[in-house]
C-alpha positions as CSV (number, residue, x, y, z in Angstrom):
1,M,-34.5,36.2,21.3
2,A,-32.0,33.5,20.5
3,T,-30.2,33.7,17.2
4,S,-29.7,30.6,15.0
5,S,-26.0,29.8,14.5
6,D,-26.8,28.7,10.9
7,E,-28.0,32.2,10.2
8,W,-24.5,33.5,10.8
9,S,-22.6,30.7,9.2
10,V,-21.3,30.7,5.7
11,N,-19.5,28.1,3.6
12,A,-15.8,29.0,3.5
13,N,-15.2,27.5,0.1
14,E,-17.9,29.8,-1.3
15,A,-16.9,32.9,0.7
16,V,-13.3,32.8,-0.4
17,H,-12.4,33.5,-4.0
18,V,-9.0,33.8,-5.5
19,S,-8.3,36.2,-8.4
20,I,-5.3,36.8,-10.6
21,V,-5.0,40.5,-11.4
22,Q,-2.8,42.8,-13.4
23,P,-2.8,46.6,-14.0
24,G,-4.9,48.0,-16.8
25,T,-4.8,51.7,-17.9
26,D,-6.1,53.1,-14.6
27,K,-7.4,50.2,-12.5
28,L,-6.7,46.5,-11.9
29,I,-8.0,43.9,-14.4
30,T,-9.0,40.5,-13.2
31,R,-7.6,37.8,-15.5
32,H,-9.1,34.8,-13.6
33,D,-11.3,34.3,-10.6
34,F,-12.0,31.0,-8.9
35,H,-12.9,29.4,-5.5
36,P,-10.7,27.1,-3.5
37,Q,-11.4,23.3,-3.3
38,F,-10.5,23.0,0.4
39,T,-10.5,25.4,3.3
40,Y,-10.6,23.0,6.2
41,P,-6.8,23.4,7.1
42,I,-7.6,27.1,7.7
43,V,-11.1,27.2,9.2
44,G,-11.7,23.6,10.4
45,E,-13.2,20.4,9.1
46,A,-16.7,21.8,8.7
47,E,-15.4,24.5,6.4
48,Q,-17.8,27.0,7.9
49,I,-17.1,30.6,9.0
50,F,-19.2,31.9,11.8
51,G,-20.2,35.5,12.5
52,Y,-20.9,37.2,9.1
53,K,-23.6,37.9,6.6
54,D,-22.8,38.3,2.9
55,L,-19.2,37.5,3.6
56,D,-16.7,37.9,0.8
57,I,-13.0,37.1,1.3
58,G,-11.1,38.1,-1.8
59,L,-7.5,36.9,-2.1
60,Q,-5.9,38.7,-5.0
61,F,-2.5,37.8,-6.6
62,A,-0.5,40.0,-8.9
63,A,-0.3,38.0,-12.1
64,H,3.5,38.3,-12.4
65,D,5.2,38.3,-9.0
66,L,2.2,36.9,-7.1
67,R,2.2,39.6,-4.5
68,P,-1.0,38.7,-2.4
69,H,-3.7,40.9,-0.9
70,V,-6.6,40.1,1.3
71,K,-9.8,42.1,0.8
72,I,-12.7,41.3,3.2
73,S,-16.3,42.6,3.0
74,Y,-19.6,41.8,4.7
75,S,-23.0,43.4,5.4
76,K,-23.3,42.4,9.1
77,K,-21.0,41.0,11.8
78,F,-22.2,39.0,14.8
79,P,-22.1,41.1,18.0
80,T,-20.0,39.3,20.7
81,V,-22.2,37.6,23.3
82,G,-20.3,36.2,26.2
83,T,-17.7,33.8,24.7
84,T,-19.4,33.6,21.4
85,A,-17.9,35.9,18.8
86,A,-17.4,36.1,15.0
87,L,-14.3,34.4,13.7
88,D,-11.3,36.7,13.6
89,L,-10.6,36.5,9.9
90,I,-7.2,38.3,9.9
91,E,-5.9,36.2,12.8
92,T,-7.1,33.0,11.0
93,L,-5.5,33.9,7.7
94,T,-2.2,35.3,9.1
95,P,-0.4,31.9,9.5
96,F,-1.1,31.1,5.8
97,L,0.0,34.4,4.1
98,P,3.0,36.7,4.2
99,P,2.6,40.1,6.0
100,V,2.5,42.0,2.7
101,A,-1.0,40.4,2.1
102,F,-2.5,42.6,4.8
103,E,-1.1,45.9,3.6
104,R,-3.5,48.5,2.2
105,N,-1.6,49.8,-0.8
106,F,-2.0,46.8,-3.1
107,E,-3.7,48.4,-6.1
108,S,-1.6,51.6,-6.1
109,H,1.6,49.5,-5.8
110,L,0.7,47.5,-8.9
111,L,-0.4,50.5,-10.9
112,Q,2.8,52.4,-10.0
113,D,5.3,49.4,-10.2
114,T,7.9,50.8,-12.7
115,G,9.9,47.5,-12.7
116,A,7.0,45.3,-13.8
117,R,7.6,45.7,-17.5
118,D,11.1,44.2,-17.3
119,W,10.2,41.5,-14.7
120,T,10.9,37.9,-15.5
121,P,10.2,34.8,-13.3
122,P,13.0,33.8,-11.0
123,G,15.4,31.0,-12.1
124,L,16.0,30.0,-15.7
125,K,13.7,29.3,-18.5
126,V,13.8,25.5,-19.1
127,S,11.1,25.1,-21.7
128,Q,8.4,26.8,-23.8
129,Y,5.3,25.7,-25.6
130,S,2.1,26.9,-27.2
131,R,-1.6,26.0,-26.5
132,D,-4.5,27.3,-28.6
133,G,-2.3,30.0,-30.2
134,K,-1.0,31.2,-26.8
135,D,2.6,31.1,-25.6
136,F,3.7,29.6,-22.3
137,E,7.1,29.2,-20.5
138,V,8.4,27.0,-17.7
139,W,11.0,28.5,-15.4
140,A,12.9,26.6,-12.7
141,G,15.3,27.5,-9.8
142,S,16.5,26.6,-6.4
143,L,15.0,27.8,-3.1
144,L,18.4,29.3,-2.4
145,D,17.3,32.0,-4.8
146,T,15.8,34.8,-2.6
147,R,13.4,35.8,-5.4
148,M,12.1,32.2,-5.7
149,R,11.6,32.0,-1.9
150,L,9.6,35.2,-1.9
151,L,7.4,34.1,-4.8
152,L,6.8,30.7,-3.2
153,D,5.9,32.3,0.1
154,N,3.3,34.4,-1.6
155,I,1.5,31.4,-3.1
156,Q,1.9,28.6,-0.6
157,I,-1.7,29.1,0.5
158,L,-2.8,27.6,-2.8
159,I,-1.4,24.3,-1.7
160,V,-3.9,24.0,1.2
161,F,-6.6,25.3,-1.1
162,F,-6.2,22.7,-3.9
163,I,-4.0,19.8,-2.6
164,E,-5.7,17.6,0.0
165,G,-3.3,17.2,2.9
166,G,-0.8,19.7,1.4
167,Q,1.8,21.2,3.6
168,F,3.9,24.3,3.4
169,I,7.7,24.2,2.8
170,N,9.8,25.6,5.5
171,L,11.4,28.5,3.8
172,D,13.6,29.3,6.8
173,D,15.4,26.0,6.7
174,V,19.2,25.7,6.4
175,D,20.8,26.4,3.0
176,W,21.8,22.8,2.4
177,T,18.1,21.7,2.6
178,L,16.8,24.7,0.6
179,D,19.2,23.8,-2.2
180,R,17.6,20.4,-2.4
181,W,14.4,22.0,-3.4
182,R,13.7,23.1,-7.0
183,V,10.7,25.0,-8.0
184,Y,9.1,24.9,-11.5
185,L,6.9,27.8,-12.6
186,V,4.5,27.9,-15.5
187,Y,3.6,31.3,-16.9
188,Q,1.6,32.5,-19.9
189,K,3.5,35.2,-21.8
190,S,1.3,37.6,-23.8
191,Q,0.9,41.3,-24.8
192,P,-0.1,43.1,-21.6
193,P,-3.0,45.5,-21.4
194,N,-0.7,48.3,-20.3
195,P,2.8,48.9,-21.8
196,K,4.1,49.2,-18.2
197,T,2.7,45.9,-17.1
198,S,4.6,42.6,-17.1
199,P,3.8,40.2,-20.0
200,Y,3.9,37.2,-17.6
201,S,0.8,35.7,-15.9
202,F,0.9,32.8,-13.5
203,V,-0.5,29.4,-14.5
204,G,0.9,26.9,-12.0
205,Y,3.9,25.4,-10.4
206,A,5.6,22.3,-9.0
207,T,8.3,21.6,-6.4
208,T,10.8,18.8,-6.4
209,Y,13.1,17.5,-3.6
210,R,16.4,15.5,-3.9
211,F,17.0,12.5,-1.7
212,Y,20.5,11.1,-1.5
213,K,20.9,7.7,-3.3
214,F,23.8,5.6,-2.3
215,Q,25.9,4.4,-5.2
216,P,28.6,1.7,-4.6
217,I,32.2,2.9,-5.0
218,K,34.3,1.1,-7.6
219,S,37.0,-1.0,-6.1
220,Q,39.6,-0.5,-8.8
221,A,42.7,1.3,-7.5
222,E,43.0,3.3,-10.7
223,D,39.5,4.8,-10.2
224,F,40.4,6.2,-6.8
225,V,40.6,10.0,-6.6
226,S,41.7,11.8,-3.4
227,P,39.3,14.4,-1.9
228,N,39.7,17.9,-3.3
229,A,38.7,21.3,-2.2
230,Q,35.6,21.5,-4.4
231,K,32.5,22.4,-2.5
232,I,30.0,19.7,-2.3
233,T,26.3,20.6,-2.9
234,P,23.1,18.5,-3.0
235,N,23.1,18.9,-6.8
236,K,26.4,17.1,-7.2
237,L,25.3,14.0,-5.2
238,T,23.6,11.0,-6.7
239,S,19.9,11.3,-5.9
240,R,16.3,10.3,-6.3
241,L,14.2,13.2,-7.3
242,R,10.7,13.4,-5.8
243,I,7.9,15.6,-7.1
244,S,6.4,17.0,-3.9
245,Q,3.8,19.6,-4.9
246,F,2.1,20.0,-8.3
247,L,-0.6,22.5,-9.1
248,I,-2.2,24.0,-12.2
249,T,-4.7,26.7,-11.3
250,P,-8.3,25.9,-12.2
251,P,-8.6,28.2,-15.2
252,Y,-5.8,26.3,-17.0
253,Q,-6.7,22.8,-16.0
254,S,-7.6,20.1,-18.6
255,S,-5.7,22.0,-21.3
256,G,-2.4,20.2,-21.4
257,H,-0.5,22.5,-19.0
258,G,0.0,19.7,-16.4
259,S,1.6,17.5,-19.0
260,A,3.8,20.3,-20.2
261,L,5.0,20.9,-16.6
262,Y,5.6,17.2,-16.0
263,Q,7.5,16.9,-19.2
264,A,9.7,19.8,-18.3
265,I,10.6,18.2,-15.0
266,Y,11.2,14.8,-16.6
267,S,13.4,16.3,-19.3
268,E,15.7,17.9,-16.6
269,V,15.8,14.5,-14.8
270,M,16.9,12.7,-18.0
271,A,19.6,15.4,-18.6
272,D,21.0,15.2,-15.1
273,P,23.5,12.3,-14.6
274,T,23.3,12.6,-10.8
275,I,19.6,11.8,-10.7
276,F,18.8,8.1,-11.0
277,E,15.1,8.0,-10.4
278,L,12.0,10.2,-10.5
279,T,9.4,9.6,-7.8
280,V,6.2,11.3,-6.6
281,E,5.1,12.0,-3.1
282,D,1.5,10.7,-2.4
283,P,0.0,11.4,-5.8
284,S,-3.7,12.1,-6.2
285,E,-5.7,10.0,-8.7
286,E,-5.8,12.8,-11.2
287,F,-2.1,13.3,-11.0
288,D,-1.7,9.5,-11.4
289,K,-3.6,9.7,-14.7
290,L,-1.5,12.6,-16.0
291,R,1.7,10.8,-15.0
292,D,0.6,7.5,-16.5
293,M,-0.2,9.1,-19.9
294,N,3.1,10.9,-20.1
295,D,5.2,7.9,-18.9
296,F,3.4,5.6,-21.3
297,D,4.0,7.9,-24.1
298,V,7.8,7.7,-23.4
299,L,7.8,3.9,-22.8
300,E,5.4,2.5,-25.4
301,S,7.7,2.7,-28.4
302,Q,10.6,1.4,-26.4
303,F,8.5,-1.6,-25.3
304,R,7.6,-2.3,-28.9
305,D,11.2,-2.0,-30.1
306,A,12.3,-4.4,-27.4
307,D,9.5,-6.8,-28.4
308,I,8.1,-6.9,-24.8
309,K,5.3,-9.5,-24.6
310,I,4.1,-12.4,-22.5
311,K,5.7,-15.7,-23.6
312,S,2.6,-17.8,-23.0
313,T,3.6,-21.3,-24.0
314,P,0.6,-23.7,-23.3
315,L,0.9,-26.1,-20.4
316,S,1.0,-29.8,-21.4
317,N,-1.6,-32.3,-20.3
318,A,0.9,-33.7,-17.8
319,E,0.8,-30.3,-16.0
320,R,-2.8,-30.5,-15.1
321,G,-4.1,-29.1,-11.9
322,R,-4.1,-25.7,-10.4
323,V,-1.1,-23.3,-11.1
324,K,0.7,-23.0,-7.8
325,R,3.2,-20.2,-8.8
326,V,3.5,-17.6,-11.4
327,P,6.6,-18.3,-13.6
328,T,7.4,-14.6,-13.9
329,G,10.9,-15.1,-15.2
330,S,9.7,-17.4,-18.0
331,L,6.8,-15.1,-19.0
332,L,8.7,-11.8,-19.1
333,P,12.2,-10.7,-20.2
334,L,13.0,-9.2,-16.8
335,T,16.6,-8.2,-17.6
336,K,15.5,-6.3,-20.6
337,L,12.7,-4.6,-18.7
338,Q,15.1,-3.6,-15.9
339,E,17.4,-2.0,-18.5
340,I,14.5,0.0,-19.9
341,R,13.4,1.1,-16.4
342,A,16.9,2.2,-15.4
343,K,17.5,4.1,-18.7
344,N,14.2,6.0,-18.3
345,K,14.7,6.7,-14.5
346,I,11.2,5.6,-13.6
347,A,10.4,4.2,-10.2
348,S,9.8,0.5,-9.9
349,R,6.1,0.5,-9.0
350,Q,5.3,3.1,-11.7
351,F,7.3,1.1,-14.2
352,A,5.4,-2.1,-13.3
353,R,2.1,-0.3,-13.9
354,M,3.3,0.9,-17.4
355,V,4.4,-2.7,-18.3
356,E,1.1,-4.1,-17.2
357,M,-0.8,-1.4,-19.2
358,F,1.3,-2.1,-22.3
359,L,0.9,-5.9,-22.1
360,L,-2.8,-5.6,-21.7
361,A,-3.0,-3.3,-24.7
362,Q,-1.3,-6.0,-26.8
363,I,-4.1,-8.5,-26.2
364,P,-7.0,-8.1,-28.6
365,L,-10.0,-6.5,-27.0
366,S,-12.2,-9.5,-27.7
367,H,-9.9,-11.6,-25.5
368,R,-10.2,-9.2,-22.5
369,A,-13.0,-8.9,-20.0
370,T,-13.9,-5.5,-21.3
371,G,-14.5,-7.0,-24.8
372,G,-16.6,-9.9,-23.4
373,A,-14.1,-12.6,-22.7
374,S,-15.4,-15.2,-20.2
375,L,-13.4,-15.2,-17.0
376,T,-15.0,-18.5,-15.9
377,S,-13.7,-20.2,-19.1
378,L,-10.4,-18.4,-18.6
379,R,-9.9,-19.8,-15.1
380,I,-10.5,-23.4,-16.4
381,N,-8.7,-23.4,-19.6
382,G,-6.4,-20.3,-19.4
383,P,-2.9,-21.8,-19.2
384,R,-3.8,-24.6,-21.5
385,A,-5.9,-22.7,-24.0
386,S,-5.1,-23.2,-27.6
387,N,-5.4,-19.5,-28.4
388,E,-2.3,-17.6,-27.5
389,H,-4.3,-14.4,-26.7
390,D,-6.4,-16.3,-24.1
391,R,-3.2,-17.7,-22.5
392,S,-1.6,-14.2,-22.5
393,Y,-4.6,-12.7,-20.8
394,Y,-4.7,-15.5,-18.2
395,W,-1.1,-15.0,-17.3
396,W,-1.5,-11.2,-17.4
397,R,-4.2,-11.3,-14.8
398,L,-2.0,-13.6,-12.6
399,L,0.9,-11.3,-12.9
400,L,-1.3,-8.4,-11.9
401,K,-2.7,-10.2,-8.9
402,Q,0.9,-11.3,-7.9
403,R,2.0,-7.6,-7.8
404,I,-1.1,-6.6,-5.8
405,M,-0.5,-9.4,-3.2
406,K,3.2,-8.5,-2.8
407,K,2.4,-4.8,-2.5
408,N,-0.3,-5.4,0.1
409,K,1.1,-8.4,1.9
410,D,0.8,-6.9,5.4
411,L,-2.7,-5.6,4.8
412,L,-3.9,-8.9,3.3
413,Q,-2.7,-10.8,6.4
414,Q,-5.1,-8.9,8.5
415,I,-8.1,-10.1,6.4
416,P,-9.7,-13.5,7.0
417,L,-8.5,-16.1,4.6
418,E,-11.9,-16.6,3.0
419,D,-12.1,-12.9,2.2
420,R,-8.7,-12.4,0.7
421,Y,-9.4,-13.8,-2.8
422,P,-12.5,-11.7,-3.4
423,Q,-10.5,-8.6,-2.2
424,I,-7.6,-9.4,-4.5
425,E,-10.0,-10.2,-7.4
426,D,-11.9,-6.9,-6.9
427,S,-8.7,-4.9,-6.7
428,A,-7.3,-6.6,-9.9
429,R,-10.5,-5.9,-11.8
430,A,-10.5,-2.3,-10.6
431,Q,-6.9,-1.9,-11.7
432,E,-7.8,-3.5,-15.1
433,D,-10.7,-1.1,-15.5
434,E,-8.4,1.8,-14.9
435,Y,-5.9,0.5,-17.5
436,E,-8.7,0.1,-20.0
437,G,-9.7,3.7,-19.5
438,L,-6.1,4.9,-19.9
439,I,-5.6,2.8,-23.0
440,L,-8.7,4.3,-24.6
441,K,-7.6,7.8,-23.6
442,Y,-4.1,7.2,-24.9
443,A,-5.5,6.0,-28.3
444,L,-7.7,9.1,-28.5
445,R,-4.9,11.4,-27.6
446,R,-2.7,9.9,-30.3
447,E,-5.4,10.7,-32.8
448,K,-5.3,14.4,-31.7
449,E,-1.6,14.7,-31.1
450,G,-1.1,16.7,-34.3
451,D,-3.4,19.4,-32.9
452,R,-2.5,19.2,-29.2
453,H,0.7,17.3,-28.3
454,G,1.0,16.3,-24.7
455,N,-2.6,17.0,-23.5
456,G,-2.8,16.1,-19.8
457,S,-6.6,16.6,-19.3
458,S,-8.5,14.2,-17.2
459,S,-10.0,11.0,-18.6
460,S,-13.8,11.0,-19.0
461,A,-13.8,7.2,-19.1
462,P,-15.4,5.8,-15.9
463,V,-13.0,3.7,-13.9
464,R,-13.5,1.8,-10.6
465,K,-11.5,3.1,-7.7
466,R,-8.9,0.7,-6.4
467,K,-9.8,-0.7,-3.0
468,I,-6.7,-2.5,-1.9
469,I,-3.9,-0.8,-3.9
470,D,-2.8,1.8,-1.4
471,S,-0.8,5.0,-1.8
472,D,2.3,5.0,-3.9
473,D,5.1,3.2,-2.2
474,E,7.6,5.6,-3.7
475,A,7.0,7.7,-0.6
476,S,7.7,4.9,1.8
477,D,11.0,6.3,3.0
478,G,9.1,9.4,4.2
479,A,8.9,12.9,3.0
480,S,11.5,15.4,4.1
481,E,10.8,17.2,7.3
482,S,10.7,20.5,5.5
483,S,8.0,19.4,3.1
484,K,5.7,18.3,5.9
485,R,6.1,21.3,8.3
486,Q,3.1,23.6,8.6
487,K,4.0,27.3,8.4
488,A,3.5,28.9,11.8
């Protein structure tokens, strides 16, 4: 009798569960248990595993040093018939985990680990903070550090589990490249259940990569210094820093830990005179929100102090007719804005978004589409309107559309002329909706900042997804080869 393949297939996302464990008195205690969001890089696009019933793939990590262990159980396994066989789970998982994950002494090793009590994360502690009465620390170090490479090798599988399109870092690369990577680790520090157990428990991590940024050499003869014997390292060269991977594990999400990690990275960027700009590699929408909230928190007061606003002088009757160009230089203090951008080391596109968000927030709600302003009336009277807020909103929308058109010039040229304006209008409105959600979220966060400063939780305000605005152009010069290479 033929057997249905569905009968022997299980959803991989449900079959796999990740747990963070630490030693108790005489057995392991599970601190957190959660399922992956993606498994297609491991088992295929369908995210199905064939050949088992009641399959459970447990992936345990020691809470402190993240030593992994695979524990597989099932009630029945499909008997091989011709070329049809159950998926070899060990063979499938081997490219994604270090060999230690398949050893059998995991529990006894943790229970008998005499060095765990004095264990500290690799690198140096760069910040600490509290959430809901609990203490957390952020540690950072180079991939030249053997302990850091070992720890990262243990947990890289989490990248494919939770970051769509995420790739492993090549930990066997040359030292020069490894030194360009910096890893940030977030740990909770608390009283352990066993006096021999480490007080550290993993929360999340991020990786950053340095790209050389050319800086013109001064021409004055007195500034010339002959080469010396000092060793040149990536950390001594002028650079752009890119956040490559960023992950807070599910049990700690929506609790401000993402913001704390981002702020730790940004603080180091601001303190490093060799870094001129912080960028992000292909950010997700959720990370965009977190980044926007934290960057806006940094820039908002500076915009106010610099009196950044749209100079919306009304057009005269002699200037009737359709506006043919946006007078950006007359509307905005571009030199002052560039000074603020350079001072805060924020990438151009991200900074433009923060300026747009700030300018929109300065226009009273009743004069914006969200507050009921008539876009039809705005198109007719906008640049000549007697009310300064109506004029500001009119020019704000044109400035936004101008950026969208410049950013997507090549894409728009492929769209029929009659379809371009609706596409631009739809993208502009979607971006405006996103800003409105962020403005509301920021206002609510400011009300709560006394209780929870730097909360990076996701916004619950509905926003329309951008249709034309494509992925962040900060990654246009391509990610490093090592960040994109799959571990073999």
